[in-house]
C-alpha positions in Angstrom: 116.8 164.3 123.1 116.4 166.8 120.2 114.3 169.9 120.6 111.4 168.7 118.5 111.3 165.4 120.2 111.4 167.0 123.6 108.4 169.2 122.6 106.5 166.2 121.4 107.3 164.2 124.5 106.0 167.1 126.7 102.9 167.5 124.6 102.1 163.8 124.8 102.5 163.9 128.6 100.3 167.0 128.8 97.7 165.3 126.6 97.7 162.3 128.9 96.7 164.7 131.6 93.7 165.9 129.6 95.2 169.0 128.0 93.2 169.3 124.7 95.6 171.9 123.3 98.5 169.6 123.9 96.6 166.8 122.1 96.1 169.1 119.1 99.9 169.7 119.1 100.5 166.0 119.1 98.1 165.5 116.2 99.6 168.3 114.1 103.1 167.0 114.7 102.4 163.3 114.0 99.5 163.2 111.7 101.1 164.1 108.3 103.7 161.4 108.6 101.2 158.9 110.0 98.9 159.6 107.1 101.8 159.0 104.7 102.3 155.6 106.3 98.6 154.7 106.0 98.7 155.6 102.3 101.3 152.8 101.8 98.7 150.3 103.1 95.3 151.4 101.7 94.2 153.3 98.7 94.2 157.1 99.0 90.4 157.6 99.1 90.3 155.5 102.2 93.5 156.6 103.9 92.0 159.6 105.6 89.2 157.5 107.1 91.6 154.9 108.4 93.9 157.5 109.8 90.9 159.1 111.6 90.0 155.7 113.1 93.5 155.4 114.3 93.4 158.8 116.0 90.2 157.9 117.7 91.9 155.0 119.3 95.0 157.0 120.1 92.9 159.6 121.8 91.0 156.9 123.7 94.1 155.0 124.8 96.7 157.7 125.2 96.4 157.5 129.0 97.8 154.0 128.9 100.8 155.0 126.8 104.2 155.2 128.4 107.3 156.5 126.8 109.0 159.4 124.9 108.4 160.9 121.4 110.1 158.0 119.6 108.0 155.4 121.4 104.9 157.4 120.8 105.5 157.5 117.0 106.0 153.8 117.0 102.9 153.2 119.1 100.8 155.4 116.9 102.2 153.7 113.7 101.3 150.3 115.2 97.7 151.5 115.9 97.4 152.9 112.4 98.7 149.7 110.8 96.2 147.6 112.7 93.3 149.9 111.6 94.6 149.7 108.0 94.8 145.9 108.1 91.3 145.7 109.6 90.1 147.9 106.7 91.7 145.6 104.2 90.2 142.5 105.8 86.7 143.9 105.7 87.1 144.4 101.9 88.5 141.0 101.3 91.9 142.3 100.4 95.3 141.1 101.6 98.4 143.2 102.1 101.4 142.2 100.1 103.7 139.6 101.6 107.1 141.1 102.7 110.5 139.9 101.7 113.2 138.2 103.6 116.7 139.2 104.9 118.7 136.6 103.0 121.1 139.1 101.5 121.6 141.3 104.6 125.2 140.1 105.0 126.2 141.7 101.7 124.8 145.2 102.4 127.4 147.9 102.3 128.8 148.8 105.8 128.6 152.6 105.3 125.3 154.4 105.5 123.8 157.8 105.4 121.2 158.9 107.9 117.4 158.5 107.2 117.1 162.3 107.1 119.8 162.6 104.4 118.1 159.9 102.4 114.8 161.7 102.4 116.4 165.0 101.5 118.3 163.4 98.7 115.2 161.8 97.2 113.3 165.0 97.2 110.2 165.3 99.4 108.0 166.6 96.5 108.2 163.3 94.6 109.0 160.8 97.4 105.6 159.6 98.3 104.5 159.1 94.7 107.5 157.0 94.1 107.1 155.0 97.3 103.6 154.0 96.3 105.3 152.1 93.4 107.5 150.0 95.7 106.7 146.4 96.8 104.6 146.6 100.0 107.3 145.4 102.4 109.8 148.0 101.0 107.2 150.8 101.0 106.4 150.2 104.7 110.0 149.9 105.8 111.0 153.1 103.9 108.1 155.2 105.3 108.5 153.9 108.8 112.2 154.6 108.8 112.5 157.7 106.7 109.1 159.5 106.9 107.8 158.5 110.3 111.3 158.6 111.7 111.5 155.2 113.5 114.7 153.3 114.1 115.0 149.8 112.8 114.0 148.2 116.1 110.9 150.3 116.5 109.9 149.8 112.9 110.3 146.1 113.3 108.0 146.2 116.4 105.4 147.9 114.3 105.7 145.3 111.5 106.1 142.2 113.7 109.5 141.5 111.9 113.1 141.3 112.9 115.2 144.4 112.7 117.4 142.9 110.0 114.4 142.3 107.7 113.3 145.9 108.1 116.8 147.2 107.4 117.0 145.0 104.3 113.6 146.1 103.0 114.4 149.8 103.6 117.8 149.4 101.9 116.2 147.8 98.9 113.4 150.3 98.8 115.7 153.3 98.9 117.9 151.9 96.1 114.8 151.3 94.0 113.5 154.8 94.7 116.9 156.2 93.6 116.7 154.2 90.4 113.1 155.5 89.7 114.2 159.0 90.4 117.1 158.6 88.1 114.8 157.3 85.4 112.3 160.0 85.9 115.0 162.6 85.6 116.2 161.4 82.2 115.9 164.3 79.7 115.0 166.8 82.4 117.2 169.8 82.5 117.3 173.2 84.3 117.1 176.2 82.0 120.5 176.8 80.4 121.8 173.2 80.9 122.5 170.8 78.1 119.6 168.4 77.5 121.7 165.4 76.6 125.0 163.7 77.5 126.6 162.2 80.6 125.9 165.2 82.8 122.2 165.4 82.0 121.0 164.3 85.5 123.9 164.6 88.0 121.6 165.0 91.0 119.8 161.8 90.2 123.1 159.9 89.9 124.1 161.4 93.3 120.9 160.1 94.8 121.7 156.6 93.4 125.1 156.8 95.1 123.7 158.0 98.4 120.8 155.5 98.5 123.2 152.6 97.7 124.7 153.0 101.2 121.9 154.4 103.3 120.1 153.5 106.5 122.2 151.8 109.1 120.4 150.6 112.2 120.1 153.5 114.7 
């Protein structure tokens, strides 16, 4: 278990014993990524409220949770998703329907890790680009790359098969790379040429990386 995960696991267990300071540590560690996930489901003005409702349930039910940091992130994401869907239902809205996994067999065999994909996409622009993806792809990418779940845990949150989540994440990351490439057209650092085949090498690198990213972990 990595250091950060070990610390989160210890904080969760202490919070289960009633340690308020430990619960604040859990909140500070998990909330930013959890809020990012909620924002893929509901509009930004409501995302904070939905996330707050999720944390109220997490605080209430944490004593019944069992598992390590990875399982806790998945558990928290599932609670947040349920609260977001409740929110959408009360407003007569429906979440987008996800895709299938019909072309999973043709995905490239090689893959970068989720952390490398996030770094390649650039954290400053990632969430704004993710909001433009189809719903199933946005959720898969955020759960895998931002929240940090493996394919099986993300599938448990979404109620889908692992293969479907892998496919959606793969498609989403490829689309993100394309959008980043398009948004980089004509952008140059000071002193660089503004036109020509080398105008956006980093964006083309992202496209290459995203085309073979996210194996099941």
